[in-house]
C-alpha positions as CSV (number, residue, x, y, z in Angstrom):
1,M,167.4,23.5,-19.3
2,K,163.8,22.3,-21.1
3,T,161.5,24.7,-22.7
4,L,158.1,24.7,-22.4
5,T,155.6,26.8,-24.8
6,I,152.1,27.2,-24.1
7,V,150.1,28.9,-26.9
8,L,146.7,30.5,-26.1
9,T,144.0,31.7,-28.2
10,D,140.8,32.6,-26.1
11,G,140.8,36.3,-25.1
12,P,141.4,36.9,-21.1
13,Y,137.6,36.8,-19.8
14,I,135.7,34.6,-21.9
15,S,137.3,31.0,-20.4
16,E,139.6,30.2,-17.8
17,Y,142.4,29.6,-20.1
18,A,144.3,32.7,-19.3
19,D,144.3,32.0,-15.5
20,I,145.3,28.2,-16.1
21,A,148.3,29.7,-19.0
22,Y,149.6,31.8,-15.9
23,K,149.8,28.6,-13.2
24,L,150.8,26.6,-15.7
25,A,153.6,29.0,-16.9
26,E,154.2,29.7,-13.1
27,A,154.4,26.3,-11.9
28,A,156.9,25.4,-15.2
29,L,159.4,27.7,-14.3
30,E,160.7,26.0,-11.4
31,N,162.4,23.9,-13.4
32,H,162.0,24.7,-17.2
33,K,162.1,28.2,-19.6
34,V,158.9,29.0,-20.4
35,N,157.7,30.6,-23.6
36,M,154.2,31.8,-24.1
37,F,152.6,33.2,-27.1
38,L,149.3,34.8,-27.9
39,Y,146.9,34.6,-30.8
40,L,143.9,35.3,-32.1
41,D,141.4,37.0,-28.9
42,A,144.5,36.1,-26.6
43,V,146.5,39.2,-27.6
44,H,144.1,41.4,-25.5
45,I,145.2,39.6,-22.2
46,P,148.2,42.4,-22.0
47,K,146.1,45.3,-22.8
48,K,146.4,48.1,-20.1
49,G,143.8,49.8,-18.3
50,Q,141.6,46.7,-17.9
51,D,139.5,46.2,-14.6
52,P,137.7,43.4,-15.0
53,S,134.9,43.0,-11.7
54,F,135.1,39.8,-10.7
55,F,138.0,38.1,-12.2
56,T,141.6,38.6,-11.6
57,N,143.6,40.6,-13.9
58,A,144.9,38.6,-16.4
59,G,147.0,41.1,-17.9
60,Q,149.0,41.7,-14.8
61,L,149.5,38.5,-14.4
62,F,151.2,38.2,-17.5
63,S,153.1,41.1,-17.3
64,G,154.4,39.3,-14.1
65,L,155.2,35.9,-15.6
66,A,157.2,38.1,-18.3
67,E,159.2,40.2,-15.0
68,K,160.1,36.5,-14.1
69,G,161.4,35.7,-17.2
70,V,158.6,33.9,-18.9
71,V,158.9,35.2,-22.7
72,I,155.6,36.4,-24.1
73,R,154.8,36.9,-27.3
74,A,151.4,38.3,-29.2
75,C,150.8,37.7,-33.2
76,A,151.3,41.2,-34.9
77,R,148.2,40.3,-37.4
78,C,145.9,39.4,-34.7
79,A,146.7,42.7,-32.6
80,G,146.7,44.5,-35.8
81,A,143.2,43.6,-36.5
82,R,142.2,44.4,-33.2
83,G,143.5,47.8,-33.1
84,Y,147.0,46.9,-31.3
85,I,150.2,48.8,-32.9
86,P,153.4,47.6,-32.3
87,E,156.0,50.8,-32.2
88,E,159.6,50.3,-33.5
89,E,161.0,51.7,-29.6
90,I,160.4,49.1,-26.9
91,I,159.0,50.6,-24.0
92,Q,159.6,48.7,-20.6
93,G,159.9,45.2,-23.0
94,S,157.0,46.1,-24.7
95,N,156.9,47.1,-28.2
96,C,152.9,48.3,-28.2
97,R,151.7,51.5,-25.9
98,D,148.6,49.5,-25.2
99,Y,150.4,46.8,-24.0
100,L,151.8,46.4,-20.1
101,P,155.2,46.0,-19.5
102,G,157.3,42.9,-21.2
103,I,154.9,41.6,-23.7
104,R,155.9,42.3,-27.2
105,I,154.0,42.2,-30.9
106,T,155.5,39.9,-33.0
107,S,155.7,38.0,-36.0
108,L,154.5,34.2,-36.6
109,Y,157.7,32.9,-37.5
110,E,158.7,33.9,-33.9
111,L,156.5,31.6,-32.7
112,S,157.7,28.5,-35.4
113,E,161.0,29.3,-33.2
114,M,159.9,28.5,-30.2
115,L,157.9,25.7,-31.0
116,G,160.9,24.4,-32.9
117,K,163.1,25.0,-29.7
118,S,160.7,23.4,-27.4
119,D,160.7,19.8,-25.7
120,R,157.0,20.7,-24.5
121,V,154.2,22.8,-26.1
122,I,150.9,23.3,-24.8
123,S,147.6,24.6,-26.5
124,L,145.0,26.0,-24.9
125,S,142.2,26.4,-27.8
126,R,138.6,25.9,-28.7
């Protein structure tokens, strides 16, 4: 099975990149293994407790993707700089108390591994 990796850099409500990534990943799951890496402000996407008034809750969409088998990781340096701290114990597939289930904080080395194993890479960034 081929692998698609999607790299996001924008936060959940600053652009439509989170929605686009969700739609791409959802469609690709039919024929691909899908990885997603959250970098820079994209590490805000899986934050618990977001209640956007006029937008779809991107974090819930991404948590749903993780339930379907999408591997979603967030950059440790970016997350730490924004107050998201990884724990040693994994809680419902997450290693951060502030994150929705299924999304883990990890190092850029995992991004490197994802990219090396990918047949296609899509970067949604400015």
